[in-house]
C-alpha positions in Angstrom: 39.4 -45.6 -10.8 43.0 -47.1 -10.2 45.7 -44.5 -9.4 49.0 -44.0 -10.5 50.3 -45.5 -7.4 48.2 -48.4 -7.8 48.9 -49.2 -11.2 52.2 -49.0 -10.5 52.2 -51.5 -7.7 49.8 -53.7 -9.7 52.3 -53.8 -12.6 55.8 -54.0 -10.4 54.0 -57.1 -8.8 53.2 -58.6 -12.1 56.7 -58.7 -12.8 57.7 -60.5 -9.4 59.7 -57.6 -8.5 59.9 -56.5 -4.9 60.0 -52.9 -4.1 63.7 -52.7 -3.4 64.2 -54.3 -7.4 62.1 -51.5 -8.6 63.8 -48.9 -6.8 67.5 -50.6 -8.1 66.3 -50.3 -11.4 64.6 -46.9 -11.8 67.7 -45.6 -9.9 65.0 -43.9 -7.0 65.1 -45.2 -3.5 62.9 -47.4 -1.9 61.3 -45.0 0.1 60.5 -43.2 -3.4 59.0 -46.1 -4.4 56.4 -46.7 -1.3 55.5 -42.6 -1.6 54.8 -43.3 -5.1 52.4 -46.4 -4.9 50.9 -45.2 -1.8 50.1 -41.9 -3.5 51.9 -39.6 -1.6 54.1 -38.3 -4.8 54.0 -38.6 -8.2 56.9 -38.7 -10.6 57.9 -36.1 -13.5 56.5 -37.2 -17.0 59.8 -38.3 -18.2 60.4 -40.6 -14.9 56.7 -41.8 -15.9 57.4 -42.8 -19.4 60.5 -44.7 -18.1 58.7 -46.4 -15.9 56.4 -47.3 -18.6 59.0 -48.4 -20.5 60.5 -50.9 -17.9 57.0 -52.3 -17.0 56.3 -52.3 -20.6 53.2 -50.7 -20.2 51.6 -47.9 -22.4 52.8 -44.2 -20.7 48.8 -43.4 -20.8 48.1 -46.3 -18.7 50.2 -44.8 -15.9 49.3 -41.1 -16.3 45.9 -41.1 -16.7 43.7 -42.7 -14.0 40.9 -42.9 -16.6 42.4 -46.3 -18.0 41.3 -48.8 -15.8 43.5 -51.3 -17.5 46.1 -51.2 -20.0 43.8 -52.8 -23.1 41.4 -49.6 -21.8 44.1 -47.4 -23.4 43.8 -49.5 -26.9 40.4 -49.7 -26.7 40.1 -45.9 -26.3 
């Protein structure tokens, strides 16, 4: 099962963004991105929706650990 942090890292890397690039884009510290990706922290729902929009993935994919791939959101 992929966690929010795993998905965030995977999607960020697919877009060739460093943690620093992503931190600047979403308006948080580099440390916070590291904490998200390591699973130490999880953003509020509204922020997670913003991150999903930036990464161009469905919110449900990031928020629900039962979805393993972006396609799994659409396939049910």
